[in-house]
Short mmCIF file of the C-alpha atoms (twelve columns), coordinates in Angstrom:
data_MODEL
# 
_entry.id   MODEL 
# 
loop_
_atom_site.group_PDB 
_atom_site.id 
_atom_site.type_symbol 
_atom_site.label_atom_id 
_atom_site.label_alt_id 
_atom_site.label_comp_id 
_atom_site.label_asym_id 
_atom_site.label_seq_id 
_atom_site.Cartn_x 
_atom_site.Cartn_y 
_atom_site.Cartn_z 
_atom_site.pdbx_PDB_model_num 
ATOM 1  C CA . MET A 1  94.912  65.419  78.436 1 
ATOM 2  C CA . ILE A 2  94.248  67.163  81.430 1 
ATOM 3  C CA . LYS A 3  92.702  70.900  81.390 1 
ATOM 4  C CA . HIS A 4  93.838  73.052  84.380 1 
ATOM 5  C CA . ILE A 5  91.586  76.041  85.400 1 
ATOM 6  C CA . VAL A 6  92.528  78.582  87.891 1 
ATOM 7  C CA . LEU A 7  90.159  81.248  88.886 1 
ATOM 8  C CA . MET A 8  91.420  84.509  90.769 1 
ATOM 9  C CA . THR A 9  90.711  87.838  92.918 1 
ATOM 10 C CA . PHE A 10 92.995  90.544  92.968 1 
ATOM 11 C CA . LYS A 11 93.497  93.790  95.474 1 
ATOM 12 C CA . ALA A 12 91.565  96.741  93.987 1 
ATOM 13 C CA . SER A 13 94.311  99.461  92.308 1 
ATOM 14 C CA . ALA A 14 94.055  101.966 90.014 1 
ATOM 15 C CA . ASP A 15 95.885  100.203 87.825 1 
ATOM 16 C CA . LYS A 16 94.558  96.426  88.510 1 
ATOM 17 C CA . GLU A 17 93.205  96.325  84.549 1 
ATOM 18 C CA . ALA A 18 96.619  97.142  83.315 1 
ATOM 19 C CA . LYS A 19 98.273  94.346  85.894 1 
ATOM 20 C CA . MET A 20 95.729  91.845  84.839 1 
ATOM 21 C CA . ASN A 21 96.282  92.061  81.346 1 
ATOM 22 C CA . GLU A 22 100.159 92.029  81.873 1 
ATOM 23 C CA . ILE A 23 99.643  88.621  83.706 1 
ATOM 24 C CA . LYS A 24 97.073  87.855  80.891 1 
ATOM 25 C CA . THR A 25 100.269 88.377  78.236 1 
ATOM 26 C CA . GLU A 26 102.855 87.232  80.340 1 
ATOM 27 C CA . LEU A 27 101.361 83.739  81.048 1 
ATOM 28 C CA . GLU A 28 100.018 83.025  77.458 1 
ATOM 29 C CA . LYS A 29 103.627 83.799  76.350 1 
ATOM 30 C CA . LEU A 30 104.665 80.750  78.142 1 
ATOM 31 C CA . THR A 31 103.742 78.235  75.731 1 
ATOM 32 C CA . LEU A 32 106.713 79.093  73.779 1 
ATOM 33 C CA . VAL A 33 108.826 78.359  76.837 1 
ATOM 34 C CA . ILE A 34 107.658 75.594  78.313 1 
ATOM 35 C CA . PRO A 35 106.766 72.349  76.261 1 
ATOM 36 C CA . GLU A 36 104.587 70.797  78.199 1 
ATOM 37 C CA . LEU A 37 102.343 73.473  78.508 1 
ATOM 38 C CA . LYS A 38 100.099 72.556  75.215 1 
ATOM 39 C CA . GLU A 39 97.283  75.604  74.987 1 
ATOM 40 C CA . MET A 40 97.408  78.664  77.567 1 
ATOM 41 C CA . ARG A 41 94.096  81.199  77.395 1 
ATOM 42 C CA . ALA A 42 93.539  83.861  80.121 1 
ATOM 43 C CA . GLY A 43 91.152  86.604  80.080 1 
ATOM 44 C CA . LEU A 44 89.696  89.179  82.219 1 
ATOM 45 C CA . ASN A 45 86.438  88.584  83.845 1 
ATOM 46 C CA . ILE A 46 83.688  90.995  82.319 1 
ATOM 47 C CA . ASN A 47 80.641  90.381  84.092 1 
ATOM 48 C CA . PRO A 48 80.698  92.254  87.030 1 
ATOM 49 C CA . ALA A 49 77.950  89.997  88.697 1 
ATOM 50 C CA . GLU A 50 80.662  87.517  89.029 1 
ATOM 51 C CA . GLN A 51 83.445  87.196  92.302 1 
ATOM 52 C CA . TRP A 52 86.143  85.950  90.111 1 
ATOM 53 C CA . ASP A 53 88.538  88.691  88.224 1 
ATOM 54 C CA . PHE A 54 90.538  86.469  85.994 1 
ATOM 55 C CA . ALA A 55 91.121  83.239  84.642 1 
ATOM 56 C CA . LEU A 56 93.314  81.007  82.936 1 
ATOM 57 C CA . GLU A 57 92.724  77.558  81.268 1 
ATOM 58 C CA . SER A 58 95.574  75.366  80.276 1 
ATOM 59 C CA . LEU A 59 95.762  71.960  78.455 1 
ATOM 60 C CA . PHE A 60 99.014  69.172  79.765 1 
ATOM 61 C CA . GLU A 61 98.931  66.104  78.472 1 
ATOM 62 C CA . SER A 62 99.331  64.383  82.276 1 
ATOM 63 C CA . MET A 63 99.481  65.699  85.676 1 
ATOM 64 C CA . HIS A 64 103.679 64.765  85.254 1 
ATOM 65 C CA . ASP A 65 103.574 67.817  82.572 1 
ATOM 66 C CA . LEU A 66 101.341 70.137  84.592 1 
ATOM 67 C CA . ALA A 67 103.739 69.252  87.584 1 
ATOM 68 C CA . ILE A 68 106.618 70.576  85.245 1 
ATOM 69 C CA . TYR A 69 104.830 73.698  84.171 1 
ATOM 70 C CA . VAL A 70 104.052 74.834  88.299 1 
ATOM 71 C CA . GLU A 71 107.846 74.062  89.212 1 
ATOM 72 C CA . HIS A 72 109.348 75.853  85.949 1 
ATOM 73 C CA . PRO A 73 111.088 78.573  86.501 1 
ATOM 74 C CA . ALA A 74 109.165 80.733  84.354 1 
ATOM 75 C CA . HIS A 75 105.846 80.243  85.440 1 
ATOM 76 C CA . GLN A 76 107.393 80.782  89.038 1 
ATOM 77 C CA . LYS A 77 108.694 84.081  88.112 1 
ATOM 78 C CA . ILE A 78 105.311 84.947  87.070 1 
ATOM 79 C CA . VAL A 79 103.598 83.991  90.479 1 
ATOM 80 C CA . LYS A 80 106.023 85.771  92.371 1 
ATOM 81 C CA . ASP A 81 106.340 88.915  90.722 1 
ATOM 82 C CA . LEU A 82 102.893 89.980  89.160 1 
ATOM 83 C CA . ILE A 83 100.288 87.449  90.835 1 
ATOM 84 C CA . ALA A 84 101.566 87.462  94.328 1 
ATOM 85 C CA . PRO A 85 102.123 90.548  94.846 1 
ATOM 86 C CA . ILE A 86 98.205  91.495  94.019 1 
ATOM 87 C CA . LYS A 87 96.189  88.261  94.658 1 
ATOM 88 C CA . LEU A 88 93.469  88.197  96.862 1 
ATOM 89 C CA . ASP A 89 92.505  84.742  96.280 1 
ATOM 90 C CA . ARG A 90 92.432  81.584  94.133 1 
ATOM 91 C CA . ALA A 91 90.293  78.412  92.965 1 
ATOM 92 C CA . CYS A 92 91.757  75.584  91.110 1 
ATOM 93 C CA . ILE A 93 90.645  72.682  89.010 1 
ATOM 94 C CA . ASP A 94 92.316  70.465  87.221 1 
ATOM 95 C CA . TYR A 95 90.169  66.957  85.065 1 
ATOM 96 C CA . GLN A 96 90.856  64.775  82.928 1 
ATOM 97 C CA . CYS A 97 89.271  65.980  79.301 1 
ATOM 98 C CA . ASP A 98 89.589  63.760  75.796 1 
# 
């Protein structure tokens, strides 16, 4: 199995938390649309001492399945419409897990 973890920071705005909650909701719905996506969890950072605003953790059977998810139109729509307009920074790690 492949664990895909992404951390993001977003631009400050009056509706930042609402936008992050929308991103969370839409990303978590992708398990219903993309069969290769086995699990998806996302959350907003509650620790103000840390630099990241948002984290997502997802699970795939292979790097090939992860690539399918990355290019899937439903995922790309979320990235383009919701994430890209407010994203400042992103970090990602993919690793083999049991």
